[in-house]
Steps between C-alpha positions, in 0.01 A plus 500: 500500500676285759743717699771370739691746725829452676459736789153612611554845646334837446514501118486124430178465704333783307598358158364159611177658632439666167572185300249304714240783473529478122421132501855361512679285747785597735745299705792614712822324592558572869711377789236526774124448481262789568139602438414638158180488295492385140872407467643156529804486726777257398771420752851538355610203700253273315697427183227306321244771560739774384571312179127452435431871561778606270388262223142630528587877496443721196676788674759517778567816696809529720475771769749382765810717534846362429751426775880466502465176304278647228129461430339225708216471249745419220685248709176331595317520169757448223574131582130428545409661167770288329401180683132545433562604137277798574450781254298781667389764261643778724744546786507836678773628733446798733817704517576860600586829336799491734683308233550839321704648788529875554413724202518831694135561421511426129238298307572134429324235289542129446781551248732640764758245620486351850723704727391403854687665786343331798537136604130452461499654151795285393327185622191588299709574191663159531166332547366675189795384298466141625129483419547638152784258431287214627217606273719513197665170584174313549297678239263659755338846498644688797387859573660735751314776681702779664310652791565813710359562847175311536202643693134411539244403760665430834840618363497874435589841644178486697620199695835665582325819612256312725778295653713810558773365273479743213796734445500806277858487374618781279773423243486774232448358152435146619193313375357153541308295248213291634218276380172385653470129564195469282675656201775245530235224491338635187835538325602144588169358381523707180839345433364146556249579224768638268811300572833599347816304572768710663270798556589747775244755626516787747178506685498840662252785526520815292638748751821458700471717810699594813424282806410800715240614247316172525505508884366856496220406264402196706503703822272759333257228393491371858450850638812487719825685521786341314818409688766775514746542216840344555816440306600203719481171306465198728736205420206282385418753231855589390517281196167638365623855525840406353332446158298749304330424166187554297373178338293498179213269442434555129591150388244329723241739370591442139544122499249393761233773471553554874395820661541553876165552669692720744728709281630698798513463879208738523250258333646203678479657849152628438378144404665348807336749734159454333512124529601493850 
């Protein structure tokens, strides 16, 4: 497999690492050079190198978030794909469960219409639509992954507790869905191996849970007191607490054979603590 990523952040880097570890190749389209082992960096300003990388790729993963003009990955890649007459076997787009909007705690699956309430969710919904239309128009296999809150090594409740930034906010009846970074990577790679044009998958763990419950559990694992309970929601967190839903993952399990290695926050946090 020859993977090309647009965006090389927390999730894209892990997917690329696994592709390389399994004997494949990985390249990343980036704006600035940096040090990374095993992955070829292609500068977006180098048009010839970008076209060569796109033409060579079997799979393209877009992880960069949209802005007010839409998805930068689509704007950059669509004309190159057309110009290079490239036909990758698979294109993946990382979106968000925020496209579902507020369900007042009810369960939702991929059949539910997009009903984003936030600006960020609306931009993701637009990017999803644009990618799927591009796939249909050009005869390409485009798959969308809807992701909830992402955690993993270096990005978990442990880090917020250690930095003194964790808050134990109580909002009765409110839950968050989440997923470990490694479970996203295995789901994405499973889709590469079983491509279906127009597919949409929720990659989430099995147990939506209140945010304060996760903080309490992480503090217990660290052997420290959790922060005090509060009902005050800081402005930076307001949009997350404005939406409440439980997201089902049955389709990814049925079609991709995907099973999260960390089905709840308990297994995920235990693994992060054990490894470091």
